[in-house]
C-alpha positions as CSV (number, residue, x, y, z in Angstrom):
1,X,0.0,0.0,0.0
2,X,1.2,3.5,-0.8
3,X,2.4,5.9,1.8
4,X,-0.6,7.8,3.0
5,X,1.2,10.9,4.4
6,X,0.8,13.8,2.1
7,X,3.8,15.2,0.3
8,X,4.5,18.9,0.0
9,X,6.4,20.5,-2.9
10,X,9.9,21.9,-2.4
11,X,11.5,24.4,-4.7
12,X,14.8,26.4,-4.8
13,X,13.2,29.4,-3.2
14,X,12.1,27.3,-0.2
15,X,15.5,25.8,0.1
16,X,17.1,29.2,0.2
17,X,14.6,30.4,2.8
18,X,15.5,27.4,5.0
19,X,19.2,27.9,4.6
20,X,18.8,31.6,5.6
21,X,16.7,30.6,8.6
22,X,19.3,28.1,9.7
23,X,22.0,30.7,9.5
24,X,19.9,33.3,11.4
25,X,19.2,30.7,14.2
26,X,22.8,29.5,14.3
27,X,21.5,26.0,13.6
28,X,23.0,23.1,11.7
29,X,20.9,20.8,9.5
30,X,21.0,18.2,12.3
31,X,19.4,20.7,14.7
32,X,16.6,21.3,12.3
33,X,16.1,17.6,11.8
34,X,15.9,17.1,15.6
35,X,13.4,19.9,16.0
36,X,11.3,18.7,13.1
37,X,11.4,15.0,14.2
38,X,12.8,13.7,10.9
39,X,16.0,12.0,9.9
40,X,19.0,14.3,9.2
41,X,19.3,12.7,5.8
42,X,15.8,14.1,5.0
43,X,17.0,17.7,5.6
44,X,20.2,17.1,3.6
45,X,18.3,15.6,0.6
46,X,15.8,18.5,0.7
47,X,18.4,21.3,0.9
48,X,20.8,19.7,-1.6
49,X,18.0,19.4,-4.2
50,X,18.0,15.6,-4.1
51,X,14.3,15.6,-3.1
52,X,11.5,17.9,-4.5
53,X,8.8,16.8,-2.1
54,X,8.4,15.7,1.5
55,X,5.8,14.9,4.1
56,X,8.0,16.6,6.7
57,X,7.4,20.2,5.6
58,X,4.7,21.0,8.2
59,X,7.1,19.9,10.9
60,X,10.0,21.8,9.4
61,X,7.9,24.9,9.1
62,X,6.8,24.5,12.8
63,X,10.4,24.1,13.9
64,X,11.3,27.3,12.1
65,X,8.3,29.2,13.4
66,X,6.8,29.6,10.0
67,X,3.2,29.3,8.9
68,X,2.1,25.9,7.5
69,X,3.0,25.1,3.9
70,X,0.6,25.2,0.9
71,X,-1.6,22.3,0.1
72,X,0.2,18.9,-0.3
73,X,0.6,17.0,-3.5
74,X,-2.3,14.8,-4.3
75,X,-2.0,11.1,-3.6
76,X,-1.8,8.7,-6.5
77,X,-5.5,7.8,-5.9
78,X,-6.5,11.5,-5.9
79,X,-4.5,12.1,-9.1
80,X,-6.3,9.1,-10.7
81,X,-9.7,10.5,-9.7
82,X,-8.8,13.9,-11.1
83,X,-7.7,12.3,-14.4
84,X,-11.0,10.3,-14.6
85,X,-13.0,13.5,-13.8
86,X,-11.3,15.4,-16.6
87,X,-12.2,12.8,-19.1
88,X,-15.9,12.9,-18.3
89,X,-18.6,15.2,-19.7
90,X,-21.0,17.0,-17.4
91,X,-23.4,14.1,-17.2
92,X,-20.6,11.7,-16.4
93,X,-19.3,14.0,-13.7
94,X,-22.7,14.2,-12.2
95,X,-23.0,10.5,-12.2
96,X,-19.6,10.1,-10.6
97,X,-20.7,12.5,-7.8
98,X,-23.9,10.5,-7.3
99,X,-22.0,7.3,-7.2
100,X,-19.5,8.7,-4.7
101,X,-22.3,9.9,-2.4
102,X,-24.1,6.5,-2.6
103,X,-20.8,4.8,-1.7
104,X,-20.5,7.1,1.3
105,X,-24.0,6.3,2.5
106,X,-23.5,2.5,2.0
107,X,-20.3,2.6,4.1
108,X,-22.2,4.4,6.9
109,X,-24.6,1.5,7.1
110,X,-21.9,-1.1,7.5
């Protein structure tokens, strides 16, 4: 089964902001990892550009005293649903919504 933790996008601007914040706080990467509760290798991969997404961004933002990051990347399942939705006409989209609501109601009865 796929990892269910949402991943957040990372770009070069974010990396530079984190590096500046570390300098201002006098922290090393390991200090940020400890404060965010993630492996030091995660911080290294993110800041070196070896990773362009991570589920640890909310914890990193919290450790740095920043506001929460923007919305996470969609899961593979969400992406698949969006692709299906885009291929449907209005009638198909309405039917998909109806079917989804019916599935929710059926699951409540179980």
